[in-house]
N, C-alpha and C positions, 0 to 999 in steps of 0.2 A: 657425479650426481650432486645437485645443490644441497646445501645444508637443510633447508625446509623439507625437502623430500626425504633426506636421511632420517630426520626426526619422525616423519610419518611412517616410514618403513619400520623403524625400530619400535614405534608404538604398536604397529601391527604384529611384529615379531614377539613383543612382550619382553624385550631386553635389549641391551646395547651390544652392537657387533664389535667385539673386542678380541676375538680368538681366531687363530689360524686353524686350518684343518688338522695339522699335526698335533696341535695343542688339544683339540677335541678328542682325537684318537688316544693320545697319551693319558688324558684325564680319565678315560674309561678303561684303558688298558687293552685296547684292541689294535691290531695291525692297521696302519694307515690305509693300505690298499682295500681292506675290508670296509672301512668307513667311506672311502671314495666310491666303492662299488654300490653301496646303499644310496649314497648321494646321487650318483648317476641314475640309479634305478628310479628314484623319485622324480627324475626329469629335469634336474638342475644342471646348468653348465659348469664346466671346470672353472673354479675361482682362483686357481693357483695358490699363491702364498698370501693372498689378501686376508685381512681381518674381517671375515664375512660371517662369523658364527657367534652365537650367544650361549649363555649358560643353559638355555632351553634346549639347544642342540645337543649339549652334553647329556642332559637328562634324558632326551629321546633316545640317543645312542645307547645309553646305559640300560634303558628298558629293553631295547632289542637284544643287547648282549645278554641280559638276564634271561630272556626267553630262550636264547640259543643255548646258554649254559644249562638250563633245566631240561633241554631236549625238546621243548615245545616247537622250536623252529630249527631247521638246519640252514646252511648258507643259501641254498637255492630257494627254499621257502621264504626266507627273510627277504631276499631280493624280489621275489614275486609279490610279497606283501607290500614292500616299499613302492614297487611299480604300480600296483593297483591303487594304493593310497595317493600317489603322486598324480596319476592320470585323473582320478575322480575329483580330487581336491583342486587341481588346476582349473578344471572346467567350472567347478562350483565357485571358486574365487573370482574367476573372470565374470561370471554372471552377476555375482553380488556387487562387485565394484562397478559394473556397468549400470545395474539397477539403482544402486545408492547414488552414483554420480549423477544420473539423470534426474533423480529426485532432488538433489541439491541444486542442480541447474533450474529445475522447474520452480523451486522455492526461492530462487533469486540469491542463493547463498554461495554458489560457485560460478565464477565467471568463465564461460566456455572459451573466450578469447584469451584470457590471462589466468589460467588455472593456478599459476604460482604466485599470484599477487598476494600480499599479506593477508587480505580479508578472505580470499579463497582458501589459503592454507589453514588459516585459523578455523574456518567453517568445517573443513575436512577433518581437522584434528578433533574438534568438538564432537563431530558425528561419530568418529571412531571411538572416542572415550565413552560416549553414551551407548553405542550399539554393540561394540565388540563382546562385552560380557553376555548380552542377551543372545547374540548370534551363536556364540560358543555353546551356551546351554541348549539352544534349539538344535544345533548340529549334533550334539551328543544324544539328545532325546530321540531325534529322528533316526539316527544310526542304531540306537538300541531297539527301536520299534522295527526297523528293517531287519536287524539281526534276529529278533524274536520270530518274525515272519519266515525268515530263511530257515531257522531251526525247525519251526513247525512243518514247513514244506519237506525238509529233509527227513524228519522222523515219520512223516506220513507214508513214505516209501522207503523204509529202512533197508529192505533187501536189495532194492535197485541202487540205493545210495552207495553200497559197497563197491559197485562198478562204475559209479558216477553216471548212471543212466536214469532216464525218467521217461514215462509215457505221456506225451503232451501233444496238443495241437499247436503248430507253429504257424505264424502269420507274418507276411511281409506286406507293407503298404508303401507304394511307390508313387511319387508325384510325376505325372506325365508331362514331358516337355520342360522339366525344371532347368536343364542345362541351357536351352535356348532363352528361357526367361531370365536366367541369371546373367546372361551377357548383356541384357538390356537394362538391368537395374543397378542403381548405385549400391555401394557396399553396405551402407547403413540400412537401405531398404531391404536388401537381401538378408542381412542379419536379422532384421525384425521379422521377416517372413518365416525364416527357419525357426526362430524362437517361438513364434505363434503356432507353427505347425507342430513342433515338438511338444509344447505344453498342452495344446488341444488334444493331440493324439494320445498323450499319456493320460489325460483326464478321462477320455472315452474308453480306452482300453482297461484302465483300472476299474471304472464304474461297471464295466461288463463282466468283471471277474478275472481279467487277465493281468499280465505283467509285461511292461516294456523291458526288453533286454538291452537294446542299444538303438541309437539313432545315427543315421549316416547322412545328415544334411537333408537330402530329398527323400529319404526312405527310413522306415522304422521296422525293426524286428521285434515281434512280441510273441508271447506264449500264453496258453491257457490250459487249465487242467482238463477241460472238456471241450469237445467240438462245438457244443451249444454256446458256451461263453465266447469262444473265438469267433463264431459266426455273428454273435451279437456285437462284438467289437468291430468286426469288418464292416457290417452293414451300418453301424453307427458312424464309423469314419466316413463312409461314402455319403451318408445323409448330411453330416456336418459340412463336408466340403462342397456338396451341391448347393447348400444354403448360403455359402459365402463365395461370391464371385471373385474375390481377390486371390483365392488359392488356385493353383493348377488342379486339373482333374486327377483323380486317384485311380489306381488299379491295384487289386489285392489278390494274393494267393494264400491258401490255407492247406496244410497237410498234417495228417495225424500219424503218430508212430513213436518209436523209441528214438530218443536223442541222447547224445553225450553232453552232460552238463558239467562245465568246468570253469572255475574262476568267474562265475557270473554270466558266462556266455553259453551258447548251445551249438552243437556241431552234429554232423551226420547226414545220412541220406534223406531223412525227413525234412531237415532244414534246406537241403539242396532242392528237394522236390517243391517245397513252398516257394523258393526263389524262382524256379523254372516256371511254375504256374503263374506267378506274378508277371513274368516276362511275356507269357502267352495271353494274359487277360487284356481285353479291350478297356479303354478308359471308362470309368464309372461302373465297373463290374468286379465281382468277386468270383474267382475260380477256386474250386476245392478238388481234392483227390477223392478216389472212390471210397476210401476208408472213412473220411470225414462225411461224405455224402450219405453213406450207409447209416452213420450215427444220427444224421439229421432227418432221416425219412419220416420219423414219427413226430417231429417238431412242427406244430401247426402254424407257427408264425413265419416259416420260411418255405419257399418252393425251390425245386431243383430242375435244372434244364441240362440234360446230358449232351455233350458235344461228341463229335467223331474222335476216335483215338488219334493220338499224335505221338510221333517219335520224339523223345526228349533226350537231348545230349546228356550222357552220363547216368541216365535213369533207365531208358528203354521206352517201351510203349506205354503211354499214359492216356487214360480217357478223362479229360477234364469235365467237371460238372459245374455249371454256373449256379450261383446262389443268389436268390432274389427274395424280396419281402413278399410274403403271401398276401 
């Protein structure tokens, strides 16, 4: 790695890389294998005996070790925490570098053809110096907001929380023909399409009162506390896609029931049923299960069209109900 890149990386890290992994472990007083296990859980490759670590890595490992010594975390939970942080932050960092890099190119500060030219490196350095403190503050603020929302959701169903279950409406939204479309698109065009889909879908689901659990490129999984909110999200997604011809058509499935909620994800028969209904749905339609349909019968802004019963793999006999705007 060239020296200019080294300088930028260490600026992002907040310190000079001058420590080996064994030195980090020794400084904290933990076994080397334990430190390596946490490093791998965060998604980083084995760096061998290279001087790849900073004093900030020592401080972070000391924090985790302190939580384990107090009994707040055990080894398995600490690894799960490291893994969730690594996966979330990796994606977030990729997005931020891509967005900020494009902005630098648009402003004429970063040369796309020669990103390591002295002028380009200086521009990236100035941008990092100016924006890193602000981004760090925003990151902590949004995390605290999301943490508060998660605490509120958990306390709202305290009895179910003991078993890590919740009663929710689960939705899948799938882009029809995405695989064929992806074969015809350049990588940059495909990445832009996926990013627009994810951001637009998240905005619509949240505005309707739901929450996006995860995105899978051509598909999103979301939940809502009520069938009405989930229906509003599903119909809103269809409407937004129909108004934008650059997107593939959508099909959506909704199911209501008990789910297992764990590590930010949801599992169980209700999730499987929502997925199966999505696969049965025609393009530009929302299919729901009987339980969701029953809850929506008195909602004046939607209408229901019952379909013939279908045998669904792993579920049994299901009678899909099509949801349309009244």
